[in-house]
DOPA-864996 format. One record per residue: residue in three letters; y, x, z of N, C-alpha, C in turn. Coordinates in steps of 0.1 Angstrom, whole numbers, plus 2048, in hexadecimal, padded with zeros to 3 digits. Layout:
N
ALAYXZYXZYXZ;...
REM end
This chain:
282
UNKFAC706672FA76F866FFA66F067C;UNKFA96E467BFA86DB686F996D968B;UNKF966DD697F886DD69CF826CE69C;UNKF8B6C569EF866B769EF816B3690;UNKF896B8686F856B4678F776BB675;UNKF756C767AF686CE678F5D6C667E;UNKF5F6C168BF556BA692F526AD68B;UNKF5C6A6686F5A69967FF5269B672;UNKF556A666BF4D6A865FF3F6AB662;UNKF3C6B366CF2F6B6670F276AA674;UNKF2D6A167CF27695681F2368C675;UNKF2C68B66BF2968365FF1D689658;UNKF1D696656F1269D64FF0469A656;UNKF0569B664EF869966BEF468A66A;UNKEFE68166AEFA67366AEF566F65C;UNKEF9676652EF4673644EE7679641;UNKEE3683649ED668A646ECA68264B;UNKEC167F642EB5677645EA9680643;UNKEA268264DE9668B64CE8B685643;UNKE8568D63BE7A688633E6F68263B;UNKE69677637E5E67163FE5367B641;UNKE4D67A64EE42683651E3567D64C;UNKE2F683642E2467D63CE17684640;UNKE0D67C644E00682647DF767D63C;UNKDED686639DE468262FDD768A631;UNKDCD687629DC068E62ADC169C625;UNKDB96A462ADB86B2625DB46B2616;UNKDB66BD60FDB36BD601DA56BA5FE;UNKD9C6BF607D8D6BC604D8A6B060D;UNKD906A4609D8E699611D8269060D;UNKD7D692602D7268A5FDD6568F600;UNKD5D687607D4F68B60AD46683601;UNKD3E6895F9D356825F0D2967E5F7;UNKD226735F2D1666F5F8D0C67A5F9;UNKD0C6835EFD0268E5EFD046975FB;UNKD116985FFD146A160AD1069B618;UNKD0F68E619D0B688625CFC689627;UNKCF8690632CEA692634CE468863E;UNKCDE67D638CD9672640CCA67263E;UNKCC2673649CB4674649CAE669652;UNKCA266564FC9B65C658C98663665;UNKC9965C670C9766267DC8866667F;UNKC80660677C72664677C70673675;UNKC7967966EC7868766BC78690678;UNKC7D68B683C7F69368FC7868E69B;UNKC6E685699C666806A4C5D68C6A9;UNKC5A68C6B6C506966BBC4568F6C3;UNKC486836C9C3E67C6D0C3E66D6CD;UNKC4166A6C0C4165C6BCC506576BA;UNKC5164C6B4C5F6466B1C666426BE;UNKC736416BDC7B63C6C9C7562E6CE;UNKC7462D6DBC6E6216E0C7661B6EC;UNKC7660E6EDC7D6076F8C73606704;UNKC7760C710C6F60C71BC76606727;UNKC6E602731C735FD73EC7C5F173B;UNKC795E9732C815DE72EC815D3738;UNKC8D5CE73DC8E5C3746C965B873F;UNKC995AE746CA15A3740CB05A773E;UNKCB45B2744CC25B7743CC45C473E;UNKCBA5CD73DCBC5DB738CAF5E1734;UNKCB05ED72FCA45F572BCA8603728;UNKC9F60B723CA261971FC9C61C712;UNKCA3623709C9E6286FDC996366FF;UNKC8D6396FCC886476FEC8264D6F1;UNKC856596EFC7E6616E5C816706E6;UNKC796786E1C7B6876E1C7C68B6D2;UNKC876936CFC896976C1C856A66C0;UNKC816AA6B4C7E6B86B2C8A6C16B0;UNKC956BB6ADCA26C36ADCAC6BC6B6;UNKCB56C46BCCBF6BE6C4CC86B46BD;UNKCCA6A86C3CD269D6BDCDB6986C8;UNKCE76936C3CF068A6CBCEB67C6C7;UNKCE56766D1CDE6696CECE665D6D2;UNKCE56526CACEB6456CECE263A6C8;UNKCE462E6CECDD6236C9CE76176C9;UNKCE76106BDCF06046BCCE65F86BD;UNKCEB5EE6C4CE25E26C6CEB5D66C7;UNKCE55CA6C6CEC5BD6C7CE25B26C3;UNKCE85A66C5CDF59A6C2CDE5976B3;UNKCE659E6ABCE459D69CCE45AB697;UNKCE15AC68ACE15BA683CEE5C0682;UNKCF95B8686D065BE686D085C6693;UNKCFE5C669CCFE5CD6A9D0A5C96B2;UNKD135D26B5D1E5CE6BED1E5D66CB;UNKD135DD6CED135E56DAD0D5F36D7;UNKD115FD6DED0C60A6DCD096116E9;UNKCFF6196E9CFC6216F5CF862F6F1;UNKCFC6396F9CF96476F6CF264E702;UNKCED6596FFCE666170ACEF663716;UNKCE9661722CF066372ECED671732;UNKCF667A730CF4688733D0268F735;UNKD04694741D1169B744D146A673B;UNKD0A6AD735D0C6B872DD116B471F;UNKD0E6A771BD126A270ED0C6AA703;UNKD116A96F7D0C6B16ECCFE6AC6E7;UNKCF76B56E0CEA6B26DACDF6B76E3;UNKCD46B06E4CC86B46EBCBC6AD6E6;UNKCB06AF6EBCA46AA6E5C9D69F6ED;UNKCA069D6FAC9A693702CA4688704;UNKCA267C6FECAC6726FDCA8665705;UNKCB166070CCAE654714CBB64B717;UNKCC164670CCCD63E70ECC9631715;UNKCD162C71FCCF620726CD461471E;UNKCCC60A71DCD05FE716CD45F3720;UNKCE15F0720CE65E772BCEC5DA725;UNKCF05D172DCF75C5729CEF5BB721;UNKCE15BC724CD85B371CCD85A5723;UNKCD359B71BCD158E720CC258B721;UNKCBD58372BCAF58072CCAA57871F;UNKC9E57A71CC97572711C9F572704;UNKCA357E700CAC57F6F4CA758A6EB;UNKCA75876DECA45916D4CB059A6D0;UNKCAE5A76D0CB85B06CCCB45B96C0;UNKCBE5BC6B8CBC5C56ADCC25D26B1;UNKCBB5DD6ACCC05EA6B0CBD5F56A5;UNKCC55FF6A5CC360B69DCC66186A5;UNKCBD6226A3CBF62E6AACC56386A0;UNKCCF6406A5CD664A69DCD76576A5;UNKCD666269ECD866F6A4CDE67969A;UNKCE868069FCEF68A697CEB69869C;UNKCE66A0692CE36AE695CEF6B7694;UNKCEE6C3699CFA6CC699CFE6D168B;UNKCF56CF681CF86D3673CFE6C766C;UNKD016BC673D076B066DCFD6A6667;UNKCF06A9667CE66A0662CE669366B;UNKCE6688665CE567B66DCD767566B;UNKCD0674676CC266E676CC366067A;UNKCBE656672CC0648675CB2641674;UNKCB063767DCA462F67DCA6623675;UNKC9C61B672C9D60E66CCA2604677;UNKCA75F9673CAB5EF67DC9F5E8682;UNKC9E5E868FC925E2695C965D76A0;UNKC8D5D16A6C905C76B0C885C96BD;UNKC8E5C46C8C865C26D5C8A5B56DB;UNKC825B06E4C855A36EBC845A56FA;UNKC8E5A1701C8F5A270FC86597716;UNKC8059B721C78590729C8158672F;UNKC7B57B734C8357273CC86577749;UNKC9157274FC9557775CC8A574767;UNKC8757D76FC7D57C779C83575786;UNKC80568788C86561793C805667A0;UNKC7456D7A0C6E5717ACC705807AF;UNKC7A5867A9C7C5947ABC7F5977BA;UNKC795A27BFC7B5A57CDC8A5A97D0;UNKC8F5A67DCC9C5A97E0C9D5B87E2;UNKCA75BF7DBCAA5CD7DECB45CE7E9;UNKCB05D27F5CB95D2800CC45DC7FE;UNKCC25E67F5CCB5F17F4CD55EF7E8;UNKCD65E37E3CDF5E17D7CED5DC7DC;UNKCF75E07D4D045DB7D7D045CB7D7;UNKCFD5C57CECFC5B77CDCF75B07DA;UNKCEE5B87E1CE85B27EDCF15B57F9;UNKCFD5BC7F7D065BF802D045CD808;UNKCFC5D5801CFB5E3806D075EB802;UNKD095F6809D145FF806D1060E80A;UNKD17617803D15625806D1E629812;UNKD1762E81DD1F632829D2164182A;UNKD19649823D1B657823D1565D817;UNKD1A668812D1566F807D1867E807;UNKD10687803D13695803D1F6987FB;UNKD206927EFD2C6947E7D2A68B7DA;UNKD356897D3D356827C6D3A68C7BC;UNKD3568C7B0D396957A6D496957A4;UNKD4E6A17A4D5D6A27A2D6569E7AE;UNKD5E69B7B9D666977C5D6A6897C4;UNKD646817BBD686737B9D6466A7C5;UNKD6965E7C4D666547CED5864E7CB;UNKD536467D5D456407D3D456367C7;UNKD516307C4D516267B9D5662C7AC;UNKD586397ACD5C64079FD50643796;UNKD5264778AD4764C782D3F657789;UNKD32656788D2966078FD2A65E79E;UNKD316547A4D326527B2D2564C7B8;UNKD2464C7C5D186487CCD1463A7CA;UNKD1E6317C7D1B6237C5D126217B9;UNKD1362B7B0D0A62A7A4CFB62A7A7;UNKCF862F7B3CEA6307B6CE56227BB;UNKCEE6197BECE960C7C3CF06007BC;UNKCF46027AFCFB5F87A8CF15F079F;UNKCE45F479FCDB5EC797CDB5F0788;UNKCE25FA784CE45FD776CDE60B773;UNKCD560C769CCF618765CD962075C;UNKCE461A759CEE621750CF7629758;UNKCF7629765D0063076ECF8639777;UNKCFE64477CCF764D785D0065278F;UNKCFB65479BD0265C7A6CFF66A7A4;UNKD096737A3D076817A2D0F6887AD;UNKD086917B4D0F69A7BED186A47B6;UNKD1F6AB7BED286B67B8D216C37BA;UNKD146C47B5D0D6D17B6D066D37C3;UNKD026C97CACFC6CA7D8CEE6CF7D8;UNKCE76CD7CDCD96D27CDCD16CD7D8;UNKCC96D67DFCC16D17EACC86CC7F7;UNKCD56CD7F7CDD6C8802CE26BA7FF;UNKCDE6B47F4CE36A77F1CDD69C7FA;UNKCE66927FDCE1686804CEA67A801;UNKCE466E804CEB662803CE665880E;UNKCF0651814CEC64881FCF163A81B;UNKCE863081CCEB622817CE9619823;UNKCF2610825CF260682FCEF5F8829;UNKCE55F182FCE15E482ACEA5DA830;UNKCEA5CE82ACF25C3830CEE5BF83E;UNKCE15C1841CDC5BE84ECCF5C7851;UNKCCC5C985DCC05D1861CB45CA85B;UNKCAB5D2855C9F5CD84EC935D5850;UNKC875CF84EC7B5D684EC785DA83F;UNKC785E783DC775EC82FC695F182D;UNKC635EB822C555EE81FC535F7813;UNKC5E5F980BC5C6017FFC6A6067FA;UNKC6B6117F4C776167EEC7461A7E0;UNKC7E61A7D7C7D61F7CAC886297C8;UNKC846357C2C8E6407C0C8D6457B2;UNKC986457ACC9964A79ECA365679D;UNKC9E66279CCA766E79CCAD66F78E;UNKCB967478FCC0678782CBB68677E;UNKCBE68A772CBB69776DCC569B762;UNKCC56A775ECCE6AC754CC66B474A;UNKCCB6B573DCC46BC733CC46CB735;UNKCCB6D073ECCB6DF741CC16E274C;UNKCB86D874FCAE6DA759CB36DC767;UNKCBD6D476BCC36D3778CC46C577C;UNKCC96C3789CCC6B578ECC16AC791;UNKCB46B1790CA96A9792CA36AB7A1;UNKCA16A07A8C9B6A07B5C8C6A07B4;UNKC856A97BAC776AA7BAC716A47C7;UNKC786A57D2C726A17DFC7E69D7E8;UNKC7B6927F0C8568D7F8C7F686805;UNKC8768380FC8367B81AC8D67081C;UNKC89665823C9265A827C92659836;UNKC9D65783CC9E65684ACA664984E;UNKCA1641857CA763585BCB0638867;UNKCBA62F869CC3630875CBB62E882;UNKCAF629881CA662788DCA0635891;UNKCA163F888C9C64C88BC8F64F884;UNKC8964587DC7D647876C8064E869;UNKC76657865C7765E859C6B65C851;UNKC6C65A844C6165983BC62664830;UNKC5666982CC56674822C52681829;UNKC5368C822C5968D814C51687809;UNKC586817FFC5267B7F4C556837E8;UNKC4B6847DEC4D68C7D2C506837C6;UNKC5A6867BEC5E67F7B2C586867A6;UNKC4E68079FC48687794C50689788;UNKC5B681786C6368377AC7067B77C;UNKC7967D772C86676772C8666B768;UNKC7B667763C7A65D758C7C64E75D;UNKC7964C76AC7A63E76EC7A63E77E;UNKC7C632784C7B632792C6D633797;UNKC6B6397A3C5E63A7A9C5E6337B6;UNKC5362C7B9C526247C5C4A62A7D0;UNKC4E6297DCC4762F7E7C476257F3;UNKC3B6237F8C3961A804C3E621810;UNKC46619818C4B61E825C49613830;UNKC4C61783CC4C60D847C57611850;UNKC6360B84DC6F60F854C77603859;UNKC7D604864C865FA869C94600867;UNKC9D5FA85FCA960185CCB55F7859;UNKCC05FB85ECCD5F6859CD35FF84F;UNKCD060D851CD5617848CC9620845;UNKCC9624838CBF62E834CC663A82E;UNKCC1646831CC765282BCBC65A824;UNKCBF65D817CB766580ECBC67380F;UNKCB367D812CB668B812CAE692807;UNKCB469A7FFCAD6A27F5CA66AD7FD;UNKC996AF7FAC916BA800C906C57F6;UNKC8D6C27E9C8B6CC7DFC906C67D2;UNKC976CF7CAC9C6CB7BDC9D6D77B4;UNKCA26D67A8CA56E17A0CB46E57A0;UNKCBB6E07AACC96E47ADCD36DC7A5;UNKCDF6E07A7CEA6DA79FCEE6CC7A4;UNKCF36C479BCF86B779ECED6AD7A0;UNKCE56AF7AACDB6A57ADCE16977B0;UNKCD968D7AFCDD67F7B1CD36757AD;UNKCD76697ACCCE65E7A9CD365579E;UNKCC9650796CCD64578DCCD638795;UNKCC263679ECC262A7A6CBA62D7B3;UNKCBE6267BDCB66257CACB46177CD;UNKCA86137D1CA56057D5C9D6057E2;UNKC9E5FB7EAC965F97F6C925EA7F7;UNKC855E87FAC805DA7FAC7A5D7807;UNKC7C5CA80CC775C6819C685C5819;UNKC625C7825C545C6827C505B8826;
REM end
């Protein structure tokens, strides 16, 4: 038989073959009845009172509550009951836990916000709060200048490490310690008591106070308990003790500095770091 004729016949057969459409569809058990959805009021899992908005400023705040069962927690919020924004627990470990503190960011001064708190347990139960409101304060025109902020021209000049070997401006990078946002954190790459960060101000200044907010993780690591600060003038202040990781803590100092270096003295190890660092003029 002529091989060209065989080839032509095969080509025609191939060209005429049309593959059946690839159809995707739901699994057979695709219907979830309302009875199967386990939705409970979040009141069922309070241990120290209902979720509360704390440390509220004109631009941000924190939602805090402790649940009796581990939850993956989120909060939806916005200027109407249609919400439009969502925040979740800031935790490297992810998953469900009991100590919740999502950062609420992107707020406007002197504005009413609607919000709802939601948490999903590992058994699929969804715990939901009622829709509530909070109101942000007016912008403080007399707020003290934070010498150590990116907005004031400060920059990170040295750091023990950034999580995952990232740059200072990456997620978990050192810039997160001076960006003015409680929704971001600087994390070291497991430096523990050897962690440090050095910040240079826009100009040499007399520093009268610092504020330090340590990060922490739900596995009881990453929290700084004690630290020192050293100026490029050679002066050292501290050691200072941080009582908790719930908020920034203020310490009075008397330093002349263009650069300040914070050194960890004691921690519970791991990816130590800071939510925020601030320095205020005398």
